[in-house]
N, C-alpha and C positions, 0 to 999 in steps of 0.2 A: 469465065468472064462474068456471067450473070451473078454467080455466087460472090465474086469479088465486089461487084457493084452493090449488091444487097448489104454486104458487110460494111462497105464504105458509107452507105447511106445511114445504116444503124449507128455507126460510130459518130457520124456527123450530127445526127439527131441528139445522141447522148451528150455530145460536146456542147451543143446549142442549149440543151436543157440545163446542164451544169453551169454554163456561162451566165444563165439567168436572163437570156434575151427573149425567152418566150413568155407570153402572158399566162395567167392561170388557166384560162380556157384552152389555150393551145397545149399546155402540158396535160390537161385532162384528155384532150383528143389523142395525144400520143400514148398516154398511160392506158387508156381503155383498149388499145391494141397491143399492149406489151406482152412479151414472151412469158412473163410470170403468171399470165392469166390462161385458164383453160379455154378451149374452143367453145365449150358449152356456155361459159360465162360471157365470152365475146359475142356469141350469137344473141344474147339478151340485150345487147346495146340498142338494137332496133326498137325494143319495147320500153326501155328505161331512160333513154335520152340523157345520158349523164352530162354532156356538155351543156345542153340547154338548161337542165335542172340546176346544176351547180352554179351556172352563171346567173340564173334567176335568183338564187338564194343570196347572191352578193358576196360570195367568198372571195377574199382578196389576199394578196401577199402580206405577210406579217401577222396574220390573224392566228389566234389559238382556237382551233375548231374541235368540237367533240361530236363524235358519232355515237348515237345511242343504239344499243342492241344490234350490232352489225350482222348477227347470224353467222353465216359462213364467210362473210367478209367480201361480198360482191362489190359494194361501194368502197370498202377499205382498199381494195386492189387498185382503185382509180385515185382515191384521195391521197394515199401514201406517196406515190411518186410525184403527184402534182404539187404536194406541199413540201416535199423533202428539200430542205435548205431554204424554204420560203415562208416558214411559219411553223406551227406546232399542231400535230394531230394527236388527239386523245381518243382511244376507243373504250367506250363504257360497255363491257360485256357482262354476262351473268356471273355471279359470284359462286365459285365452286365450294365455298365453305358453308353455303346455305343448303341444308338437307331437304329432301322431298321434292325437288324440282323435276320436271320432265327430263328424260335421259338426254335429249338433244342439247339441253342447256349445259351439260357437262362435256359432251362429245364435240360439239361445234367449236367452242373456244380452244380445246386441245388441238383440233385440226388446224385452226387458224394460227395458233402459236407455232405449230410445226412448220407451217408455210412461211411465217415470219423468219424462223431460224434458217430455212432453206434459201431465202432470198434477202439477205441482209442489205444488198445494194438498193432494195426498195423500201424495206420496213425498219431499218435500224434506228430511225428517229421517232417511231410511233410509241406513244406512252399508253399505259393501260390503267383503267379504273374498273372496279367491280361494282355491279349495280343490280341487285335482285330484291326490290322492295316487296313487302315492307321490312324484311329482316335486314337487308343491306340497302339503305335508302339514300346514302350521300354520294353526290357526284364530285365532291372535292371542296376546295376553298370557295367561299362566297365571292361573287363578282370577279371570277378568275378566267372566264371564257368569253371570247368574242362572238362565237356562233355555235349553235347546236343544230345538228341535222339528224333526222330520223326517218326511216323508210318503212312503211307498211307495218307499223307496230301498234297503232292507237287502238285498233279493235281488240287486241289482247289485253291492253290496260283497262279498257272499259269492261271487258268480260271478267277480269279479276277484281274489279272494284277499286283499282289503284290509280285510275287515270288522273283524277284531280290532284292527288298528292304528287304524282310524277310531274305534271305540268308546273306545279308550285315549286318543285325542286329545280326544274329548268330555270325558272325565274330567279331563284336564289343564286345559282351558280353563274348566271350570265352577268356580264358587266352592264351598267346602264347604257341603253341604246343598242344592246346586243341583239343578235338575230336568232330567231327560231325558224328553221326551214323544215317543212314536213310534207311527206308524200304518203297518201293513204288510199286504199281501195275505197271508192266513193259509192255510198248508198244514195237512193233517191231522196229528194228534198221532202222533209216532213215525216220521215220514218223514225221509228223508235230505235235509238242506238243500242239499247239493251237487247233488242231482238236481232237487229241486223249485224251486230258485232259477232254473234255466234256463227254467222256465215262469212265473216271476214270483212264486212263493209260497214262504213260509218258515213253519215251525212256531213257535208261541209258545215252546216249549222251547228251540229254537235261538237265538232272540233273547235270551231270559233268560240263557242261558249266556254269550253274548257280553258282555252287560251285567255279569254277575257277575264275569267274568274281568277286567273293567276297573275293578272296585271299586264298582259300583253295587248298590244294594239295591232289589229289586223292591218297589214300594209298592202298586200297585193296577191293575186292568184295567177297561175299560168295553166294553160291547157296543153302543155308539152307532153303530158302523160295521159291525156284523155284517150278513150277508146269507145266510140259510139256503138261499136258492135257488141259490147258487153251488156247483156240484158239484166244481169245481177240476180237471176233467178235459177241458178244452176243446182242440180241435185245435191252436190257436195259443197255448195257455196263457192267461194273464190278459188278453192283448191281444186275444183273441177277443171279449171283452165290451166294452160301451161304457166309455169314449168311443173306444177304439181301433178296435173293429170290424174287425179285421184280415182277416176273411173276406169283407169287402165286403157285397154283397147276399145272399150265401149264408146262409140261416137267420137273416137279420138280425132278423126279428120275434121269433124264439126268444130271441136274445141280449139284445135290448132288453127283453123281458119279464123276464129274469133281473135286469137292471140291472148296476150296477158290482159289483166283487168283494166277497167276504166279507173283512173286515179286522179284525185285532186292533188294539186301542187300549190302549197300555201306558204307565204312568208309573213312572219309576225316580228314585231319589234318590242323589246322591253322598254318601258318608260324610263326616262332619265331622272 
């Protein structure tokens, strides 16, 4: 009987989503617990707050949304079912034609595409763009996207020296009035981004300057992903903390007690 009830509830939820009676935030809440997600990824919901984060970004039905460098697809797993039939989701992942990239930039997209093929009921409407600047630096047609979202990538762009060009490309591909929603490991105020980026952290001031230089207007911030337990001075940088746990079993309980990093959550608007 319990199994029958569970199946009935799952079918009811599916029918409700397909009927379009759920809001975007409600579909995110359902999608983040979906059977297409691993238990490890679901366990990170408590640190990454997808409902609060995506609601804050202002994602709405009918939008064309682009996610930049999704990695293994943690947020893609949530965005895809939430937007399916209610807008367009584009994933901008690393370009496999560009030689000399780190190995993970070839492997993770392969794994994600395999996941797409295994779950067409979730991912069949997701579009792909390839983006590995400076060699592959276009995100598509100008003024074609309503919102860009990116999660914990800015430190890498600063480290490679491509950050300003990448923010400029965001502005080019976004429609006038388009949204840039960004989450990033947060360094202390007044720190040098060239130094802190090597540990995975960037100050809010540094991110805001990159956005302003590209013509974005800072609109609002959220503390949905803040973590005051994060001292930002770990031996292996942000990767010391979960889920990376780069120190292995050394002080593992300590870092698990801290949890994932302290993160800024910012929303910018492209000028009209």
